[in-house]
C-alpha atoms as a printed R data frame, in Angstrom:
    type eleno elety resid chain resno       x       y       z
1   ATOM     1    CA   MET     A     1  94.432  92.913 111.463
2   ATOM     2    CA   PRO     A     2  93.935  96.245 113.228
3   ATOM     3    CA   ARG     A     3  97.020  98.450 113.481
4   ATOM     4    CA   ILE     A     4  97.301 100.897 116.371
5   ATOM     5    CA   GLY     A     5  99.761 103.762 115.979
6   ATOM     6    CA   LEU     A     6 101.454 105.093 119.113
7   ATOM     7    CA   ILE     A     7 102.973 108.563 119.328
8   ATOM     8    CA   SER     A     8 103.989 110.830 122.177
9   ATOM     9    CA   ASP     A     9 105.846 113.989 123.084
10  ATOM    10    CA   THR     A    10 105.310 115.853 119.822
11  ATOM    11    CA   HIS     A    11 105.701 119.162 121.689
12  ATOM    12    CA   GLY     A    12 104.019 121.053 118.838
13  ATOM    13    CA   LEU     A    13 105.966 119.345 116.033
14  ATOM    14    CA   LEU     A    14 104.191 116.728 113.929
15  ATOM    15    CA   ARG     A    15 106.880 115.532 111.560
16  ATOM    16    CA   PRO     A    16 105.942 114.287 108.085
17  ATOM    17    CA   GLN     A    17 107.855 111.077 108.859
18  ATOM    18    CA   ALA     A    18 105.516 110.464 111.817
19  ATOM    19    CA   THR     A    19 102.347 111.078 109.809
20  ATOM    20    CA   ALA     A    20 103.645 108.833 107.023
21  ATOM    21    CA   PHE     A    21 104.240 106.053 109.558
22  ATOM    22    CA   LEU     A    22 100.751 106.489 111.042
23  ATOM    23    CA   HIS     A    23  98.902 106.393 107.709
24  ATOM    24    CA   GLY     A    24  96.944 103.161 107.470
25  ATOM    25    CA   CYS     A    25  96.430 102.885 111.233
26  ATOM    26    CA   ASP     A    26  92.975 101.974 112.483
27  ATOM    27    CA   HIS     A    27  93.482 103.971 115.689
28  ATOM    28    CA   ILE     A    28  96.121 106.390 117.007
29  ATOM    29    CA   VAL     A    29  97.095 106.850 120.656
30  ATOM    30    CA   HIS     A    30  98.959 110.003 121.723
31  ATOM    31    CA   GLY     A    31 100.719 109.725 125.085
32  ATOM    32    CA   GLY     A    32 100.721 113.456 125.897
33  ATOM    33    CA   ASP     A    33 102.905 116.548 125.601
34  ATOM    34    CA   ILE     A    34 101.055 117.247 122.387
35  ATOM    35    CA   GLY     A    35 101.859 120.954 122.075
36  ATOM    36    CA   HIS     A    36  98.702 122.326 120.452
37  ATOM    37    CA   ALA     A    37  95.279 121.233 119.236
38  ATOM    38    CA   GLY     A    38  96.360 121.245 115.582
39  ATOM    39    CA   ILE     A    39  98.431 118.114 116.231
40  ATOM    40    CA   LEU     A    40  95.333 116.204 117.315
41  ATOM    41    CA   GLU     A    41  93.341 117.550 114.364
42  ATOM    42    CA   ALA     A    42  96.019 116.348 111.931
43  ATOM    43    CA   LEU     A    43  96.127 112.920 113.578
44  ATOM    44    CA   ALA     A    44  92.317 112.677 113.550
45  ATOM    45    CA   ALA     A    45  92.437 113.151 109.767
46  ATOM    46    CA   ILE     A    46  94.365 109.849 109.636
47  ATOM    47    CA   ALA     A    47  92.413 107.736 112.165
48  ATOM    48    CA   PRO     A    48  90.391 108.013 115.388
49  ATOM    49    CA   VAL     A    49  92.583 109.363 118.199
50  ATOM    50    CA   THR     A    50  92.791 108.731 121.929
51  ATOM    51    CA   ALA     A    51  95.002 111.312 123.646
52  ATOM    52    CA   VAL     A    52  95.934 112.338 127.163
53  ATOM    53    CA   ARG     A    53  97.241 115.615 128.531
54  ATOM    54    CA   GLY     A    54 100.949 115.794 129.263
55  ATOM    55    CA   ASN     A    55 102.720 117.949 131.822
56  ATOM    56    CA   ASN     A    56 103.545 120.496 129.082
57  ATOM    57    CA   ASP     A    57 100.037 120.766 127.626
58  ATOM    58    CA   PHE     A    58  98.354 124.014 128.656
59  ATOM    59    CA   GLY     A    59  95.410 126.108 127.564
60  ATOM    60    CA   THR     A    60  91.732 125.585 126.944
61  ATOM    61    CA   TRP     A    61  92.279 122.866 124.346
62  ATOM    62    CA   ALA     A    62  94.481 120.897 126.781
63  ATOM    63    CA   GLU     A    63  92.077 121.252 129.693
64  ATOM    64    CA   ARG     A    64  89.557 119.224 127.683
65  ATOM    65    CA   LEU     A    65  91.948 116.269 127.565
66  ATOM    66    CA   PRO     A    66  91.944 113.665 130.338
67  ATOM    67    CA   GLU     A    67  95.083 112.864 132.327
68  ATOM    68    CA   THR     A    68  94.443 109.165 131.686
69  ATOM    69    CA   ALA     A    69  92.295 107.284 129.216
70  ATOM    70    CA   LEU     A    70  91.010 103.764 128.873
71  ATOM    71    CA   CYS     A    71  90.132 102.757 125.330
72  ATOM    72    CA   ARG     A    72  89.310  99.613 123.455
73  ATOM    73    CA   VAL     A    73  90.416  98.731 119.967
74  ATOM    74    CA   GLY     A    74  88.726  95.488 119.045
75  ATOM    75    CA   GLU     A    75  89.266  93.214 122.018
76  ATOM    76    CA   ILE     A    76  92.400  95.029 123.230
77  ATOM    77    CA   ARG     A    77  92.050  97.353 126.217
78  ATOM    78    CA   LEU     A    78  94.624 100.143 126.373
79  ATOM    79    CA   TYR     A    79  95.334 102.444 129.293
80  ATOM    80    CA   VAL     A    80  97.016 105.717 128.348
81  ATOM    81    CA   ILE     A    81  98.946 107.920 130.779
82  ATOM    82    CA   HIS     A    82 101.645 110.485 130.095
83  ATOM    83    CA   ASP     A    83 103.997 109.785 133.009
84  ATOM    84    CA   LEU     A    84 104.217 106.102 133.910
85  ATOM    85    CA   ALA     A    85 105.466 107.053 137.391
86  ATOM    86    CA   LEU     A    86 101.925 108.346 138.058
87  ATOM    87    CA   LEU     A    87 100.220 105.059 137.147
88  ATOM    88    CA   ASP     A    88  97.163 104.936 139.380
89  ATOM    89    CA   ILE     A    89  95.690 101.539 138.599
90  ATOM    90    CA   ASP     A    90  96.728  97.903 138.659
91  ATOM    91    CA   PRO     A    91  96.555  97.266 134.898
92  ATOM    92    CA   GLN     A    92  96.334  93.488 135.234
93  ATOM    93    CA   ALA     A    93  93.471  93.675 137.757
94  ATOM    94    CA   ALA     A    94  91.697  96.234 135.534
95  ATOM    95    CA   GLY     A    95  91.844  93.899 132.535
96  ATOM    96    CA   VAL     A    96  94.220  96.172 130.622
97  ATOM    97    CA   HIS     A    97  96.311  94.513 127.915
98  ATOM    98    CA   VAL     A    98  98.554  97.466 127.023
99  ATOM    99    CA   VAL     A    99  99.720 100.545 128.951
100 ATOM   100    CA   VAL     A   100 100.874 103.388 126.701
101 ATOM   101    CA   SER     A   101 102.925 106.212 128.187
102 ATOM   102    CA   GLY     A   102 105.266 109.000 127.152
103 ATOM   103    CA   HIS     A   103 107.159 111.626 129.161
104 ATOM   104    CA   SER     A   104 110.625 110.055 129.253
105 ATOM   105    CA   HIS     A   105 111.239 110.483 125.500
106 ATOM   106    CA   LYS     A   106 112.838 107.010 125.618
107 ATOM   107    CA   PRO     A   107 111.211 104.330 123.467
108 ATOM   108    CA   SER     A   108 110.632 101.118 125.385
109 ATOM   109    CA   ILE     A   109 108.704  97.869 125.271
110 ATOM   110    CA   ALA     A   110 108.321  95.652 128.342
111 ATOM   111    CA   ARG     A   111 105.959  93.005 129.622
112 ATOM   112    CA   ARG     A   112 105.103  92.923 133.324
113 ATOM   113    CA   GLN     A   113 102.655  90.487 134.873
114 ATOM   114    CA   GLY     A   114 101.119  89.794 131.486
115 ATOM   115    CA   VAL     A   115 100.634  93.478 130.618
116 ATOM   116    CA   LEU     A   116 102.495  95.106 127.753
117 ATOM   117    CA   PHE     A   117 104.035  98.516 128.566
118 ATOM   118    CA   VAL     A   118 104.925 100.640 125.543
119 ATOM   119    CA   ASN     A   119 106.502 104.070 125.397
120 ATOM   120    CA   PRO     A   120 106.790 105.148 121.751
121 ATOM   121    CA   GLY     A   121 109.448 107.710 122.681
122 ATOM   122    CA   SER     A   122 109.360 111.270 121.370
123 ATOM   123    CA   ALA     A   123 108.197 112.106 117.853
124 ATOM   124    CA   GLY     A   124 108.762 115.845 118.317
125 ATOM   125    CA   PRO     A   125 111.923 117.893 118.689
126 ATOM   126    CA   ARG     A   126 114.997 115.788 119.399
127 ATOM   127    CA   ARG     A   127 116.005 115.873 123.041
128 ATOM   128    CA   PHE     A   128 119.580 115.158 124.046
129 ATOM   129    CA   ARG     A   129 120.805 112.128 122.086
130 ATOM   130    CA   LEU     A   130 117.496 110.273 122.278
131 ATOM   131    CA   PRO     A   131 115.932 108.953 119.072
132 ATOM   132    CA   VAL     A   132 112.911 110.493 117.385
133 ATOM   133    CA   SER     A   133 110.473 107.590 117.338
134 ATOM   134    CA   VAL     A   134 106.954 106.198 117.132
135 ATOM   135    CA   ALA     A   135 105.491 102.739 117.723
136 ATOM   136    CA   GLU     A   136 102.776 100.396 116.549
137 ATOM   137    CA   LEU     A   137 100.719  97.487 117.787
138 ATOM   138    CA   VAL     A   138  99.243  94.951 115.395
139 ATOM   139    CA   VAL     A   139  96.271  93.041 116.771
140 ATOM   140    CA   ASP     A   140  94.654  89.790 115.627
141 ATOM   141    CA   ASP     A   141  91.914  87.748 117.281
142 ATOM   142    CA   GLY     A   142  92.072  89.841 120.446
143 ATOM   143    CA   ASP     A   143  95.831  89.450 120.900
144 ATOM   144    CA   VAL     A   144  98.716  91.788 120.203
145 ATOM   145    CA   VAL     A   145 100.662  89.854 117.595
146 ATOM   146    CA   SER     A   146 103.453  92.376 117.182
147 ATOM   147    CA   VAL     A   147 104.719  95.555 118.757
148 ATOM   148    CA   ARG     A   148 107.639  97.649 117.668
149 ATOM   149    CA   THR     A   149 109.190 101.055 118.079
150 ATOM   150    CA   VAL     A   150 110.646 102.690 115.008
151 ATOM   151    CA   GLU     A   151 113.235 105.431 114.979
152 ATOM   152    CA   LEU     A   152 112.243 108.020 112.404
153 ATOM   153    CA   GLN     A   153 114.866 109.031 109.915
154 ATOM   154    CA   VAL     A   154 114.948 112.791 110.461
155 ATOM   155    CA   GLU     A   155 118.554 113.582 109.650
156 ATOM   156    CA   ASN     A   156 121.250 112.356 107.323
157 ATOM   157    CA   SER     A   157 123.391 110.338 109.678
158 ATOM   158    CA   SER     A   158 124.473 106.729 109.543
159 ATOM   159    CA   ARG     A   159 123.296 106.236 113.143
160 ATOM   160    CA   ALA     A   160 119.724 107.298 112.317
161 ATOM   161    CA   ALA     A   161 119.638 105.194 109.161
162 ATOM   162    CA   HIS     A   162 121.003 102.125 110.965
163 ATOM   163    CA   HIS     A   163 118.444 102.312 113.765
164 ATOM   164    CA   ALA     A   164 115.566 103.074 111.400
165 ATOM   165    CA   ALA     A   165 116.284  99.825 109.620
166 ATOM   166    CA   LEU     A   166 116.331  97.830 112.863
167 ATOM   167    CA   PRO     A   167 113.014  98.329 114.708
168 ATOM   168    CA   ARG     A   168 112.751  96.878 118.193
169 ATOM   169    CA   ARG     A   169 110.224  94.065 118.466
170 ATOM   170    CA   LEU     A   170 108.772  92.139 121.370
């Protein structure tokens, strides 16, 4: 069963906990605010990467990235955009199964009109009291059979440990 790793908002920090989570993925999707090209190079050493430019990605390396991307992993079509508020297509009409976004730093999973919307949250520097997180999709026979966000354990606190042990599932 193909496993698709989802990551966003690294802002120049690729944590070892994030790379450990992504090892074994068949494909990685980065939802923008990458920080620098080295992040994408490190992810590409794990699996093929689809990435979009975020509102904080600047420079020659970032200009080469699209603002949106449509990719296919097996039979699953994914649409990637950094800021979901700028969604410029009707995903259902376009035959998209999963929309991956970032920007808000808040991990979320929702289904709307048959389309799965996943924001893996932020895997980079902690912002406010939001979790540091990533997500994954597991696919079988052309269907997403599981999706979850996982809070990365990046500090010694009971809150982080509790949430890391309780991933959100759809």
